[in-house]
C-alpha positions as CSV (number, residue, x, y, z in Angstrom):
1,M,-52.2,-65.1,-29.6
2,R,-49.9,-61.5,-30.8
3,Q,-48.0,-60.1,-27.9
4,S,-49.3,-56.3,-26.9
5,P,-46.7,-53.7,-28.0
6,F,-46.4,-52.9,-24.1
7,H,-44.5,-55.5,-23.1
8,L,-41.7,-53.6,-24.6
9,L,-41.7,-50.8,-22.7
10,P,-39.5,-51.7,-20.0
11,R,-37.1,-52.7,-22.4
12,L,-37.0,-49.7,-24.0
13,L,-36.9,-47.4,-21.2
14,L,-33.5,-49.9,-19.9
15,L,-32.0,-48.8,-23.5
16,I,-32.9,-44.9,-22.5
17,L,-31.6,-44.8,-19.2
18,A,-28.2,-46.7,-20.4
19,C,-27.8,-44.0,-23.6
20,A,-28.5,-40.9,-21.0
21,G,-25.5,-42.4,-18.9
22,V,-23.1,-43.0,-21.5
23,C,-23.9,-39.9,-22.5
24,Q,-23.5,-38.0,-19.1
25,A,-19.9,-40.3,-18.6
26,Q,-18.4,-38.7,-22.2
27,Q,-19.2,-35.2,-21.2
28,A,-18.0,-35.5,-17.5
29,K,-14.8,-36.7,-18.7
30,P,-12.1,-33.9,-18.0
31,S,-10.1,-32.5,-20.6
32,P,-7.0,-33.6,-22.1
33,T,-5.7,-30.3,-21.3
34,P,-3.4,-30.2,-18.1
35,P,-4.3,-27.9,-15.8
36,T,-2.2,-24.9,-14.6
37,D,-1.1,-22.9,-11.9
38,Q,-0.6,-19.3,-14.0
39,E,-3.2,-17.3,-14.5
40,P,-4.9,-16.8,-17.4
41,D,-4.5,-12.6,-17.2
42,T,-1.4,-12.3,-15.4
43,I,1.2,-11.1,-18.2
44,E,4.3,-9.7,-17.2
45,I,5.2,-6.9,-19.3
46,P,8.9,-5.7,-18.4
47,I,9.7,-2.0,-18.8
48,R,11.6,-1.5,-22.3
49,R,11.7,2.6,-21.7
50,V,12.4,5.1,-19.4
51,R,10.1,7.5,-19.7
52,L,11.0,11.5,-18.3
53,P,8.6,14.3,-17.2
54,I,11.4,17.3,-17.2
55,T,10.7,20.4,-15.2
56,V,13.4,23.3,-16.4
57,M,13.4,26.8,-15.0
58,D,15.8,29.9,-14.7
59,K,17.3,31.7,-11.8
60,K,13.9,33.6,-11.1
61,G,12.1,29.8,-10.4
62,Q,9.9,30.8,-13.7
63,L,9.2,28.1,-15.9
64,V,11.6,27.6,-20.0
65,A,9.6,27.0,-22.6
66,G,11.0,26.8,-26.3
67,L,13.7,23.9,-25.6
68,T,14.0,21.9,-28.2
69,R,14.9,17.9,-28.3
70,N,18.5,19.0,-29.2
71,D,19.3,21.2,-25.9
72,F,19.1,17.6,-24.0
73,F,21.3,15.6,-23.0
74,V,20.5,12.3,-20.8
75,F,22.9,10.5,-19.1
76,E,22.2,6.7,-17.3
77,D,25.2,5.6,-14.8
78,K,27.2,8.3,-16.7
79,V,26.6,7.0,-19.8
80,P,25.4,9.0,-22.5
81,Q,21.8,7.7,-23.6
82,L,19.8,8.0,-27.4
83,I,16.8,9.9,-27.0
84,E,14.0,8.2,-29.1
85,T,11.1,10.5,-28.8
86,F,10.6,14.1,-27.7
87,S,8.0,16.2,-26.5
88,D,7.2,20.0,-25.2
89,D,3.3,19.9,-25.0
90,Q,2.8,17.4,-22.7
91,G,0.1,19.1,-21.6
92,E,-1.7,18.9,-24.3
93,A,-0.7,15.5,-25.7
94,L,-1.4,12.8,-22.2
95,P,-4.4,13.3,-19.6
96,L,-3.2,13.4,-15.6
97,Y,-3.6,10.8,-13.4
98,V,-3.6,12.4,-10.2
99,A,-4.1,10.6,-6.8
100,V,-4.5,12.7,-4.3
101,L,-3.9,11.5,-0.5
102,M,-4.7,13.5,2.7
103,D,-3.3,12.3,6.4
104,T,-5.7,11.6,8.6
105,S,-3.5,10.6,11.9
106,P,-4.0,11.8,15.3
107,S,-1.0,14.5,14.5
108,T,-3.6,16.9,11.8
109,L,-6.1,17.6,14.9
110,G,-7.3,20.8,14.1
111,K,-6.1,20.5,10.9
112,L,-8.6,18.6,9.0
113,K,-10.8,21.4,7.2
114,F,-7.2,23.2,6.2
115,Q,-6.7,20.0,4.7
116,Q,-10.0,19.4,3.1
117,E,-10.1,23.3,1.4
118,S,-6.1,22.5,0.4
119,A,-7.4,18.9,-1.1
120,M,-10.3,20.9,-2.8
121,N,-8.1,23.7,-4.0
122,F,-5.6,21.6,-5.8
123,I,-8.4,19.4,-7.5
124,Q,-10.0,22.1,-9.0
125,T,-7.0,24.4,-9.8
126,V,-5.3,21.0,-12.0
127,V,-8.2,19.1,-13.4
128,R,-9.5,19.6,-16.7
129,P,-13.2,18.1,-17.2
130,R,-13.8,15.1,-19.6
131,K,-9.5,14.6,-19.7
132,D,-7.7,14.6,-16.2
133,R,-9.0,11.9,-13.6
134,V,-8.3,12.3,-9.9
135,L,-8.3,9.5,-7.1
136,F,-8.5,10.7,-3.3
137,A,-7.3,8.8,-0.6
138,T,-6.8,9.1,2.9
139,F,-4.3,7.3,5.3
140,D,-4.1,7.2,9.4
141,H,-3.3,3.3,10.5
142,E,-5.5,2.1,7.9
143,V,-5.7,3.3,4.2
144,N,-8.9,4.1,1.9
145,L,-9.7,4.4,-1.3
146,R,-12.8,7.7,-0.8
147,Q,-13.1,8.2,-4.9
148,D,-11.8,6.3,-7.5
149,F,-10.6,8.0,-10.4
150,T,-12.9,10.5,-12.0
151,D,-13.4,13.8,-13.5
152,K,-16.5,15.2,-12.0
153,L,-15.4,17.8,-9.3
154,D,-18.9,17.1,-7.3
155,L,-18.0,13.3,-6.8
156,L,-14.4,14.8,-5.5
157,D,-15.3,17.1,-3.1
158,R,-18.2,14.8,-1.5
159,A,-15.4,12.0,-1.1
160,V,-13.1,14.9,0.4
161,Q,-16.0,16.9,2.6
162,G,-17.3,13.3,3.6
163,V,-13.9,12.8,5.8
164,K,-15.2,13.3,9.0
165,K,-13.1,11.5,11.8
166,L,-9.5,10.7,12.4
167,G,-7.7,7.6,12.4
168,E,-5.1,6.1,15.2
169,K,-1.9,6.2,13.5
170,T,0.1,7.4,10.1
171,A,1.2,4.7,7.1
172,L,2.4,7.4,4.8
173,Y,4.8,5.3,3.1
174,D,2.6,2.2,2.8
175,A,-0.1,4.6,1.2
176,I,2.4,5.8,-1.6
177,W,3.3,2.3,-2.0
178,Q,-0.2,1.3,-2.3
179,F,-1.8,4.1,-5.1
180,C,1.2,3.6,-7.1
181,D,1.1,-0.2,-7.1
182,E,-2.5,-0.8,-7.5
183,K,-3.8,2.4,-9.2
184,L,-1.2,4.5,-11.0
185,R,1.0,2.0,-13.1
186,S,-1.8,1.3,-15.1
187,A,-3.0,4.5,-15.8
188,A,-3.1,5.5,-19.5
189,G,-1.5,9.1,-19.0
190,R,1.2,11.2,-16.8
191,R,1.2,10.3,-13.0
192,V,1.7,12.0,-10.4
193,L,0.7,11.9,-6.6
194,V,-0.2,14.7,-4.0
195,V,0.8,13.9,-0.5
196,I,-1.3,16.3,2.1
197,T,0.5,15.2,5.3
198,D,2.6,16.5,8.2
199,G,4.9,14.4,6.9
200,E,5.2,11.9,10.0
201,D,4.9,8.1,9.3
202,T,4.5,5.9,12.6
203,Y,2.6,2.6,11.0
204,S,4.2,1.6,8.0
205,R,4.9,-1.0,6.8
206,A,6.8,0.1,3.8
207,D,9.9,2.8,4.5
208,I,11.2,5.6,2.4
209,R,13.1,4.2,0.3
210,D,10.5,1.7,-0.9
211,A,7.8,4.7,-1.4
212,I,10.3,6.6,-3.3
213,D,11.2,3.4,-5.5
214,I,8.0,2.1,-5.9
215,A,7.2,6.0,-7.6
216,Q,9.9,5.8,-9.4
217,R,9.7,2.3,-11.3
218,T,6.3,3.6,-12.0
219,E,7.1,6.7,-13.2
220,T,5.0,8.6,-10.9
221,T,5.8,12.8,-9.7
222,I,5.4,13.2,-6.2
223,Y,4.1,16.7,-4.8
224,A,4.0,16.9,-1.2
225,I,1.9,19.2,0.7
226,S,3.1,20.0,4.6
227,T,0.7,21.7,6.9
228,K,3.1,20.9,9.7
229,G,4.5,24.3,9.1
230,G,4.2,27.2,7.9
231,F,5.7,31.5,8.3
232,T,2.7,32.2,9.9
233,S,-0.1,30.5,12.7
234,T,-3.5,31.0,10.6
235,V,-4.0,27.3,11.0
236,P,-4.0,25.7,14.2
237,G,-1.8,23.4,15.3
238,V,1.0,24.8,13.1
239,E,3.8,26.4,14.6
240,S,4.9,29.6,13.0
241,G,8.7,29.1,11.5
242,Q,9.4,25.7,11.9
243,V,10.2,24.3,9.0
244,K,13.0,22.0,7.7
245,D,13.0,19.3,10.5
246,T,13.5,15.2,10.1
247,K,9.6,14.9,8.7
248,D,10.0,17.9,6.1
249,R,13.6,16.7,5.1
250,A,11.8,13.2,4.5
251,L,9.2,14.9,2.4
252,T,11.6,16.8,0.4
253,T,13.2,13.7,-0.5
254,L,10.0,11.6,-1.7
255,A,9.6,14.8,-4.3
256,E,12.9,15.6,-5.3
257,E,13.7,12.0,-5.7
258,T,11.1,11.5,-8.3
259,G,11.2,14.9,-9.7
260,G,8.6,16.3,-7.6
261,V,8.5,19.5,-5.1
262,A,7.9,20.2,-1.6
263,F,5.7,23.3,-0.2
264,F,5.8,24.0,3.3
265,S,3.3,26.6,4.6
266,G,0.3,27.0,7.0
267,D,-1.8,29.9,5.2
268,M,-3.8,29.0,2.7
269,L,-2.9,32.0,0.1
270,T,0.9,30.5,0.2
271,L,-1.0,26.9,-0.1
272,E,-3.0,28.6,-3.1
273,R,0.0,29.8,-4.5
274,S,1.5,26.3,-4.1
275,F,-1.3,24.6,-6.2
276,T,-1.1,27.1,-8.9
277,K,2.4,26.5,-9.5
278,I,2.3,23.0,-9.9
279,A,-0.9,23.1,-11.9
280,K,1.3,25.5,-14.0
281,E,4.6,23.0,-14.1
282,L,2.6,19.7,-14.5
283,R,1.4,21.8,-18.0
284,A,4.9,23.1,-18.8
285,Q,6.7,20.1,-18.9
286,Y,9.2,18.2,-21.3
287,L,8.6,14.5,-21.7
288,I,11.8,12.3,-23.2
289,T,11.9,9.0,-23.6
290,Y,15.0,6.4,-24.1
291,K,15.7,2.5,-24.4
292,P,18.8,2.1,-21.6
293,V,22.1,0.9,-23.4
294,N,22.3,-1.4,-20.5
295,D,19.0,-3.2,-20.9
296,R,19.7,-5.9,-18.0
297,Y,17.2,-6.5,-15.2
298,D,19.5,-7.1,-12.8
299,G,17.7,-5.1,-9.9
300,S,20.8,-1.9,-9.6
301,F,19.9,1.0,-9.1
302,R,20.3,3.3,-11.8
303,K,21.0,7.1,-11.3
304,V,19.7,8.9,-14.0
305,E,20.6,12.7,-14.9
306,V,19.7,15.0,-17.8
307,K,21.5,18.1,-18.3
308,L,21.4,21.1,-21.1
309,T,23.8,22.5,-23.8
310,E,26.6,24.8,-23.1
311,G,24.6,27.5,-24.0
312,R,21.7,26.6,-21.2
313,K,24.0,25.9,-18.1
314,D,22.3,29.0,-16.4
315,L,18.5,26.8,-16.7
316,K,18.2,24.4,-13.8
317,V,16.4,20.9,-14.8
318,R,14.9,18.7,-12.7
319,T,13.2,15.2,-13.1
320,K,13.4,11.5,-10.8
321,R,16.7,10.7,-10.4
322,G,17.0,7.0,-10.7
323,Y,15.4,3.8,-10.9
324,K,16.0,0.6,-9.7
325,A,16.3,-1.7,-12.7
326,I,13.7,-4.6,-12.1
327,A,11.2,-6.3,-14.8
328,D,8.1,-4.8,-14.3
329,S,4.6,-4.0,-15.7
330,V,4.3,-0.8,-16.2
331,R,1.4,0.7,-19.0
332,P,3.4,2.9,-21.5
């Protein structure tokens, strides 16, 4: 008697299951490439050039235009450096990336409205829509990003006016470190940090030298707007005539070491003039880049000095005063 074909079904099912198991085992087989602890997107790019935004002013404090490459000499640790690139139209050549940091610690009680107006006045003065970008943040016992880089003035105004309450302490140096390190180092343009504060730090893990170091290494220029002291008493909480104490000297050092300026005043009119000065300065700076003769990354501090030719000795030159030679990853 001929057998029914259905008696073969169990054998066929066993064969199919066996084949499926082999295929699954092959797919689950680990890759022959050994695992690595290194993150695939982590690439260390050492700084190979030093970029110097340079401000030149006459004896009256007026910005000086029209200088050429031949008018400048650059020294690093007193050793002459070869200027590789020179630009005198920096305001048009590169966009500005500006981080505005506002103090919201208890010591600013009574000045919050003044600081908010100061911040927006500066932003509206300096930003060119569709070209420049501004970031707005606050700092107290915490550092808070309120608005990331944007050219939208309505978003920035909303972020600035949205600040309603104060924190508990002041982490000024931590705020400078965080935004230089996390935001400005990768900005594709000129890097500027504006701090609106009374200058008193009571909570940071970083100190003033740490803040200066990260700003210099990320090629960030710091401008400080003090809400502590001034020449009038039109702002609540600002004492007239008390300028250049320890806190003021700290703000001055932060600015001068990075090529910027610190402003001290308690009235809006003077502050508006300060904002205008900063905006004009950023549009009138020269830009020089050079490759250091000493190209070793040994962690030492390199003192930078820019001088003008003999016939220009009556002019004042301002730029960052140096940097620490550490292999870093800063966007050119």
